N, C-alpha and C positions, 0 to 999 in steps of 0.2 A: 552488384553487392550493395545492400543498404548502407547508409552512412553510419559511421561509428559515433560513440559518445563524443560530443564536442565538435563533430564535423558539421559541415554545412548541409542543410536540407536540400540545397539546390537553388538555382536562380531561374526565373522565368519572367520575362517582361520587366526586368529592372529591380528585382528584390531577391534577397537571400535570407534564410532563417537558420539559426543555430540553436541547438538544445543547450539550455543553461542549467535547468534544475528539474528533477522529477521527485515528487513526494507522494508516497503511497504506503498504506498499511498492508499487512499480511492477511490473507484469507484465514479465517478462524476455523481451521480443520486440521486434523492429525495428518502427518506425512506430507504436508504441503511444502516443506523446506528441504533443500538438498544442498550441502556444501561440497563442491566438486574438487577433484584433485587439481584442477586448473586454477583454483584459488578463488573462483567466483561462487557466490551464493545465489541459488535460484529459488524463487517462491512465486506462488500464485497471488496476483493482485486483481481481484474480480475475474474478468475473462482473459486477462493478459498474464504472460509469464514475465516476471521482472527479474533482472540480474543486478546484484549490487556487489561492489568491491569492498571487502572488509578493510583493506589497506587505506582506501580513500574515505570510507564511511559514507558512501553515497550510491544511489541507484544510477547505473550507467546506461540502461536501456530497458524498454519493455517490448516484448515480442507479441504482436497481435496474431490472431488466427482462430483461437477457440471461440465458440459461440455460447459457451456456458462457463460457470465458474470453475476455475482450476483447482483440483483437489489434491494432486500429488505430483511430485517431480522426481527425477532420477538422472544422475550424471553417469555417463559411461566414457571412459573407465571410471570405476568407483574408487573411493579412497583405499579400499583393500587391494586394488590391483596395482600395487607399487611397482611390480616388475614390468608391467606393461605401460606405466605412465612415463618411464624414463625417456627423455628426448622426444616426447610426443607433442606434436604441433596442433593436432585436431582433437577436439572433444565433442561428444554428442550429449544432447540433453533431451530427455523424454518427459512429456507432461500429459497428464490425464485429467479429464474434466468431468463435470457432473452429468453430462449428456452421453457419456460413454466413449467419447473421442480420445484417441491417443495421437499426439503429434511428436515429431522428431525435429530437432534443431541442430545445426552444425555450427560449432564455435571454433573460430580460428585461433591462432597463437596470439597471446596478449589479450587485450580487451576489445580491440577495434574491429574484429571481423566476425559477423554472425549472419546466419541466413536460415529462413524456414525451408525445410527440405522435404517434409512429407507428412501427410495425415494418414496414419495407418488405417487399414480397413476396419469397418465397424464390426467388431467381434463381441462387444458388450452391449446389452440393451439398456443398462442403467449405469449410474455413475461409477467411474473408476476410483477406487478408494486407496489402492496401494500399488506401487511398482518396486520390484527388487530384481537385481541382476548382478552378473559377474562376467568378466572377460575370461574365456577358457583358453584363449591363445592370443597372439599379438593382433590378430585381425578378426576374431570371432567372439561375439558376446551372446550370452543367453540371458534373457530376462523374462520375468513373469509379471502378469497384471491380474488383479482381482477386482471384483465388482460386486455391487449389492444385488446383482441378478443371480448370484450363486455360481458364477463361472470363474475358473482360474485358467488363464490362457498362457501358454509357453511360446515365446518368440525367439527367433535367432536374427542377430545383426552381423553381417559380414562386411568388413570395411572395404575389401577389394572385390569387384564382381568376378564370379567364376561361372563357367558355362556348364550346361548339363543339369541333370536332376529332374525330378518330377514335381518339385514344389513350384508354387506360384510365387513369384518374387515381385516386390514393389521397390523399384530403384529410386535412389535419391543421391545425386552427386556421384561419388565413388563407392557407394554403399548399397546394400540390399537388405531388405527385412522380410522374413518369412514367418508365417504362423505354423508352428510345429505341432501343437497339440492343445487340446482344451479339456479341462477336468470340471465335472459337475460335482459340487459339494453339498447339494441339497438345499433345504429351505432355510438353513442358518448359514448365511454367507461368511466368508473369511474377510477379515479387515486388516490383517498383517501378514507379511511374507518375508522370508529371508532365504537366500540361495547361497550355497557353498559348494566347493569341490571337495570330494571325499579324500581324506589322507590316504596315501599309498595306493590310490586307485585313480590313475589318470583316465580322464574321460568320463568318470562317474560323478554325478551330481546329487546333491541332497537338497530338498526343498522343505522348509518348515512353514506351516500356515496355521494361523490361529484366528478365532473369531467368536461368534456368539454362543457356541456350545461349550465354552470354558475349557476346551482341550487344545493341545498342540498336536497337529497331525504332521507326521513325517512321511515324505514321499522320496523314493529313489528313482533315478533315471540316468540317461546319458545324453550326449549331444544331439541325438536324433529327436529329443523332446518327449519321448515316451516315458512318463513317470507312473510308478506303481506305488500304492500305499504300503508303507513298511510297518508303521506302528503308531500308537497314540501315547501322548504324555498327559497324565492327569495329575491334578494337584490344585490348580487355580479354581477359585469359586465364583468367578465373574468373567466377563468378556476379556479375551486376550487382546491387548491393544498394540503391543510391539514385540518384535522378534529380531534377533541379530546373531548371526554365526560369527565366531572368531576365525582367524587363520589357525591352521594346525599348530599346536603347542607341544614341544618336547617335554615329556613327563619324566619322573625319576626312573621309570622302567625302560627308558630309552625308546619309547614308542610315542608316536604322535597322537595326541588327543584333540578332538574338536569340541569346542564349548559353544553352547547355545544359551543365550540369556532371553528370558521372557518376562514381560510386565503385564499387569492386569488391573482391571477396575476393582479388584479386591485389595488394592493398596500394597501388594507385595511384588517382589522380584524373585525369580527363580533362575538359578544357574544349573544347566544340565551338562553333564560330561559324557562324551561319546568316545569309547575306546575300542580298538580292534583286537580280536582274539581269534587267530586262525585255527587254534586247537579246540575251540569250543565245539562240543558235540551237540548235534541237533536234539538228542533225547534229553539234554539238560536244560533246554530252553525254557520249558514250563516252570521249573522250580526257580531258575535264575531270574526269570521275569518277575516272579512274585517277590523275591527277596531284594534283588539289586536293580531291577528295572527291565524294561523290554529289550529283547534282542531281535536283530533282523540280519539278513544276509544280502550283501550287495557285491556282485562279481564273485570272486573266490574268497571273500573275506566276510566274517561275521562281526557285527558291531553290537555293543551294549550301551544303552543309554541309562544313566543313573542321575539322581538329583545330587548335585555337588553342594549347593548351599541355598538357603532361603534368606533373603534380605528383607528386613522389615525396618522402616525408618520414616517413610512418607505417611502423611495423615490424610491423603485423598488419592483419587485415581492416579495411577502411574501410566502416563500416556506414551512414554518414550524411553527406550534403553538403547545404548549404542556402545560397542567396544571401541577403545581408543584405536585410532588407525595405526596400522603396522609401520615400522621404520625399516629402511633398507640398510643392511649391515655392509661392511667393506667387501665381504666376499660375495656380494650379490644375492644374499639370502634375506628373506623377509622375516622380521622379528615382531611378534605379537605382544605388546605390553599387556599385562594383566590388570586392566583398569576399565571400569565401566561407568558411563555417564547416564544418569537417569533424570527425567523431568516429570513433574507431577502437577496436578491441579491445586496442590497446596502452596503453589507459588515458590517452590524450591527446586533447585537442581543439586544433585549430589554426585560425587565421585567416589566409587567404591573400589577398594583394593584389598587383597589378602594381607593380613598382618604377617610380618616377617618371621616371627618366632613360632606362632601357632598355626598359621595358614588360614585363620578365620577371616572371612570377608568382613570389612568394617567400612563405615562411612568416614573418609579421610578429608573431604572438602564439601562444604555446603555454601551455596550462594542462593540469593533470592531477591524478591522485590517487595516493595510496599506500595500497594495501589488501592484505589477506591473500590475496585471490584473484588468480589469474593471469589472469583475464579482466577486460575493461574496459567500454567504453561501447557501448551499443546505438544511441544517437542523440544528436544535438546540435541545439539550436534557438535562434534569435534572439528576443529580446524585440522587439515591434513597432517600438519606437523605435531598436533597434540598440544600446542601451547595456548590455544584459545578455545573457549566454548561459547556456543550461541544458543539462545532460547527464544522461542516465539510463543505468544500467549493470546489470551482472550481479547485483550484490547487492541489486537492487530499490531502489537509492538514487537520489537526485537530488544534483547538484552545480550550484551557480549562482555565476557570477562577474559582477561589475559593474565597469565602467570608472569609477573614481573619480578618475582623474588630471585635472589642470587643464591643464598645458602638454604633458604626454605621457601615453600610455596607462598605466594602473595598474589591472590587473584583480585585484579582491579577492574572496575567497569571501563568499557571503551565506547567510543562514539560510533553509532550505527545510524542508518537511515530511519526516518519515521514519517508518519503520514496517517491520513484517515483510513478507517476500516469499513466505511459505508459511503454511499453516494455523497459527493461534495456539492452542496446546493448553491453556494455563493462565495465570492471572494471580493476583496477590495484592497487597493494600495493604500498605504498610509498617505497623509496629505502631502508629504514631501517625497514620497516614493521610495523611502529607504527600506521598507519592509512590506510584507504581504500578510493580510489577515484572511483566513478561510474559515468557513463554518460547514458543518456536515450533519447528516442524519446519524452519525455516531455520537451526537449530542455533545460535541466539543467545538470550541473555537481555538484555532492555532495560529501562531505567528511564525513566519519563515523569513529569514533574512540572510544575506551574504555575510559570512564571518571572515574577516580579514585578519591575516597573521600580524601579531604585534612585533615579532622578530624581523620579519621582512614583508612589509606591506605589499611588495610587488609579487609575492607568491600567488599561486593559483587560489582563487577565491571559491570556497565551497559554501553552498547554501545549507543552513541548519535550521531546525526548529528551535527557537530561542525562548518561547513562552507558550503557555496554554491558558489564556486569560479566562476562559469559561469552560466549566464541566457541568453540564446541565442534566436535567431529568427528562427533557423532551428533545425530539429531533429539531435541529435548528435549520430554518429555511432561508433566511435572508439577513444581510448585514450591511451597514453603511458607516463609514467614518464621518465624524463631525468635523467639517472643514473650519478654516479660520484659525484664530490664535488660541492660546491657552494650552492646557494639558491635552494629551492624546485621549480622545474619547471615541467610543463607537456605540451604535444602537443596533440591536439585533432582534429578530422575531423568530419564534419557534412554533411548534404545534401546541400553542396555548394562545390565549386572548390578550396577552400582555407583551408590550415592548419593554425591553430592559436596556438600561444605559450603564455603561462601564467606563471607568476612568483608569488611566495608567498609574502604576505604583512607582514609588521612588526607586525601588530596586530594579524594576524593568528599565526605567530611563537610564540608569547607570549601566545596566547590562547592554542596552542598545548602543551606548557610547563605546563600550568595550568591543562590541561586534563590528560596528561600522567605522570606528576610529574617526568619527565625525562629531562636531559639536551639536548637541540637541537643539531643537527649535526654541525651547525655553531654557536658557542657560542658568537661570536662577532657580535652583531646585528648592528654595526655601518655601515656595508657594505650595509644594506638594507635601502634604502631611501624612499621606498613607504609604506605609512601607510595603504592605502586602495584603493578602486576603486569606480567609479561612473558609473551607467548605462547610455549609450547614449540614445537619444530620439528614435532611431529606433530599439534598442535592439540588436545590432550586436556587436559593439566594446565597451570595458570597459576602461575608462580613468583613469589613476592613480591619487591618492591624495598623495602628497609628505609630508614628515614629516616637511619640512621647509616652507610649504605653509603658506601664510599670511592670506588667506581667511578662515574664519570659516564657517561651514555648517549653512545655514540660513533656518529657518522654518517660516519666516514671510509670505511667499506666500502659505503656506500649512495651510488651515483653519481646517483641520480634515482628518480623514481617507477617506472621500468621495470626497476630493478635488484632482482631477487628471489633472487640467489644466496645471500644471508644474510638472516635476519629481523632488521630493525632493532630496537634496544632501545626500549622505551616511554619516554616522557618525561611522567611524572605531572604534571598541571597543575591548579591551582585556577582554574576558569573564572569570570570576572566577567561573561560574556555566554554565551548558549547555544553549545555546541560544534558544530562542523560535522562532516561525515562522516569525514574523515581523522582528526580528533581523537577522535571516538567509537570508531573501529575500532582505534586503537592505544593511546591514552593513558588510557582509563577502565576498564581491566580490574580485576577484583577477584582477589586471590590465593585459591587453593584451599587450605583448611586441613586438611580431613580427607576420607577416602574410607571409605564404609561398605559392607563386603562381606557377602554372605549370600544374597541372592536368586539364584534359578536362571535367571531369564529377565529380559527387558527391563522396566525400571521403568514403572509405569503410573499410580500414585496415591500422594500423599504429603500429610501434614498434621501440624500441631504443636499441642500443647495450649496453653491460654491463659496458662499460667504459665511457658511456655518451658522445661519440664523433660523432656518426652517428645516424640519424633517417631515417627509411625507411617508405614510404607511398604508398598506392595504391588506385585506384578509381574504380567505377563501369565501366565495359567495355564490349563491344561486338565485339571488333576487337583487333588485336595484337598491333597496335600502341598506342591505348588508354590503353591497359592493362599493360603497362610497369610500373616498380617500380622505384620510384624516391628516390635517396639518398640525404640527407641534412646534412650539416656539422653543428654540434652544436656550437653556439657562433657567427659565421659569418652568419649562416642560409642561406648559398648559396647552390644551387643545385650542387652536385659534382658527380652525376652519374645517368644514366637512364638505368635500367636493362630490357632487353627484352627477353622473353621466352614464356609467356602464351598468349592465344588467347581470353580468357574471364576473368571476374573479378577475381582478386587475393583475396581470402577470408580470408587468415591469413598468417602472416609472423613471423619468430622468428630467432634471432641470436643465434648461438651456444655459449656455456659457455665461450669459449676463443675468441669469436668474429671473428673466422677464416672463418666461413660460415654463409650464410643467407639462410634459408629454406623458401620456399613459396609453397602454395597450392592454387588450383584454381577451378573454376567452370568447366574448361575444362578437369577435371579428372586427371590432371597431377600434379606431384610435381617437383620442381626445386631446385637445390642446387647451390648457387653462392659462389665463393671464394672472400672474401672481405679483403682488406688490406688498412688500413688508412695511408695516406702519408701527407707530409707537404702541397702539392698542393691540396689535397682533398682525393680521395680514388681510388684505383685500384680494378677492379672487372672483373671476367669472369665467364661464365656459366660452372659449373663442369659437371652437368648431368641434363637431363630432362627425366622424366619417367612416363608413364601412370600407375598410382598406383591403381586406383579403377575403378569400373564400373559405378559409379554415381558421383555427385558433391562431392568434398572433402571440408569439412567444417572446419577442425581443424588440427593442428599440434603442436608438442612440442618436444623439445630436451631433452635428458638425461643430467643432470647437470655435470655428471662425464665423459662424453665421446662423441663420435660422432654417438651414436644411436639416433634415433628419431622415434616418432609415428605419424601416420596419421589416421584420422577418417572421415567416409564418409556417405553419404546418402544410400549407399549399405549395411548399418548395420554392417560394419566390422571396426576393428582397426588393422592396420598393423604396425609392428616394423621393421625398416630399419637400416642399418649401412653404413656410408661412408667408402669406401675402396680405399686406395691409393690416396685419394684426386682426384679421377677420375671417380668413379662410385658408385652406391649404391647397396646393397644386401638386399634381404628380409630375416629377421631373424625369424620372427614368425607372425602368424595371429591369433588373439584372436578368440575364438568361436563366431559365429554370434549372435548379439544382437537382441532383439525383435523390436527395433525402430532405426531410423536413429541416427547415432552418430554426435552430433553437437558441442561438446566441449571436449578438452583434456588438461591435465596439468600433467607434470612429475616432481616429486621431488626426490632427492637423499636421501638415508638413511645410506648406508655403502659403502664408496669409495673402500675399499679393495675388496669387493665382487661385486662391480659395481651394488649394489642392490638399488632399489627405488620403488616408488609407482606411478602408473598412475591413475589419476581420470578421469573417463569417464562420460560425460553428454549426455543425450539423448533427442530426440524430445518430448517424453512424460513427461519430467521433472525429471526423475529418475536419480540417480547417483550411480555409482559403483566404487570400488577401486580394482585395480589389482596390485599384487606384481611382480616385474620383477628383474631378476638377471642374472649374467653371461655375456657372450659376451666379448668384449675387453674394458678394462678400459682405461682412458685417459693416464695413466702412462705406459700402456703396449705397448711396442714398437714392439712386434711380430705381424706378420700378421695372425696368427692362432687365430681362435675364439673359446673361451671356450663354453661349452653347454649353451644355453640361455633358461631360464625357466620363465614361466608366470603362475600365479594362481590367482583366484578371492579371495580377502581378505574379502570384505564386500559389501553387497547390502543394501543401505540406506533404512530404513523404509519409505514408501510413505508419511507418516505424516510429515517427516522431509524435504521432497524434494519439488521441484517446481511442479506446476500442468500443466505446458506447457513448451515449448522448453527452454532448457538450452543454453544460448548464450555464456557464458564464465566461465571457471574455472581458479582459480589462487591460487597457494600455497604461503603462507607466507614464507619468508626466515627463515630457522631454526636458532634460537638463540643459540642452544646448539648442540654439536657434539654427545650428548647422543641419541642413536637410540630409546630409550624408551620414550624420551621427546615428549610431545604433539606438534603437528604442526597444524596451522590453515589453512583451506581450504575455500576459498570464492567462491561464485557462484552468477550468475545473470541470469535472464531469461525473457521470454516474458510475464510472469505472474506478472510483475511489481515488483518482489521481489528481494532483495539482502539478501543473507544468508551467515553466517559464521559458520563453524563447527571446533571443536577441534578433531583431529584424533590422536589416540594413538595406538601403537603396544602392543599386549598382549602376 
């Protein structure tokens, strides 16, 4: 069984790793999120299925296995299966991806036990877009999947294995899954499904599907999986995006009625009522269908479907509708509340209920967001007890509101996980290691930090996103913190020819103090005159808001979350509790202080020396003149050097620990070492050596913090360790055994200066991470030219459950706070799977 959240990844050769934090955004597709009866929320994060706990407000694990982006998830039992959920210790999770694969996962009681159980046979040729199902007994579930290949497949899951039968079964654990039936729906595929048990007809099922033909198609079937088309519901004028059946509801005629809610890109919601009438004569079906809606026969009962209500209130496509989950009454009977949650691209979620006196359906609750994007929500979901609602949207974000009112409803925002919704290209620790800065191709820079409780500092520390210092108009590729003293500053490069410098705001510094309960580096806040920053109209530069400014932010022109005619002013705030999405997007920006012009192409790599005096940058290049490295002087921000050596893009650079050398590696398979000396006029530099180090592109490099040894990692699946000799050449010290995948990230940290011992973290193209111990060679204090024996050994291979599911882009060690070799140090990583991860590594 893989380790649970917070458990150890395992120990091998003297090290163990523990998961500390996972940050990830939600894939931007409909049907991607499912809130299970077990209390966990499942969602697709690139190729992984992520699980987060709403109670803790953090991601507890990611489940690897899919080879393409996850499109949809489904928990079994569902929230509607309240009778089957009682005292249940095991839940199952289904996930479908854009390559047509469906996987099943087994989730044990609590949060700590989960395992990958099976990949279902390939029945779909294209991406799976929706999953819907119900439990028809305590051990049998029926679920359906639809795909853009025009097929709808009916499946059966049996919890306990049974013998006999002609079906082909695929076993996992104590369950089996069988493909019962497949339906071809033609050239216009279905994109939404809902499955229910017919009232007063045990064993009879009804399947609703909607898609590109603007119709709701009703199919009837049984547990054998044979479904026959019963009727069509017309009325919508655009794609059907969501369908959801209620549980049977007792009406005034003392008969059970089933309600179906549908939403469409025509911005409307329709509620359909299905009632049974055993006396209905078949010769009346034609006229009744014309007046009151279509009729169909299932078993020995005829049913009539009629339009109950048309709900108009959203101003954009309605992507999601969901009935409030049923509650279990004292007598063991399920009660269906008459309440519907809808989510729309207009950035609003609404709760609809029938008015008590007239019975007319009205919008009783409206919640929404204010964001820089013109696009809104892809889906909305109820908590199983109906007390909270969750939305996921275009920015990969989550919003959660909870009704905290006593006498009346009072829906308040709650803390939820957050993260990037595109590949995370780079990350860096702050100079003191108290927080982590990440940049991504989602065009944002984000700051994550452990948030400590003010009431009881000894409580469990949860990592939160505490600021979003940059929201840009280009994909951001690289970032570096400016070391040294003074205010917090970072330099970043994006898919543009300009480096941009950002400085921390006063509101951020005070928020950081609230989060960490530590005194900041610069205790005197009087030097910081910038309170916050405003986003410019084009989304490129961020203008400062000064503490002595006379103008106060005005909201007169902002009529609501859907008013985007003007960009509202930011309201810089000192947060005493973790900020929510609206606050992060608007009120935590840092002002841009400088632009650095010089490069001819998009920025690719950037680094800063350890004294905070020089910044080096490189850009994408296909020729030697463009591939030169620029040196910038911190403070004046003038270009003080242009280093020429490589012929193609410089992929990574790093200064040695004493700032005497700058190491660079490139797509041209060479490494270069430059001698750097800071002067009053700028910087002196010369090329020490250039060496063809690998047979393929070199992606990563890292210096030994204790000396002049460094490591390089390449697409040729090797890691080589080198040493600078006599400031004039490099010597190969060791080559690690060949890895199974391309090496894409390296990070070297020191553990024992006397033995020149340290740990090299290796990240690979398949997302896996390994730790290697290194020792020997010549320490920084060793003046002799002889090298002691250099040894390397694998300390730990991380469990795949802890790792990324695709390319690791960057690894960074936090600066150790203690000289104790046994003290835990934190390792951060980011990758193309949209995830940011932090691990605690301990020697054993």
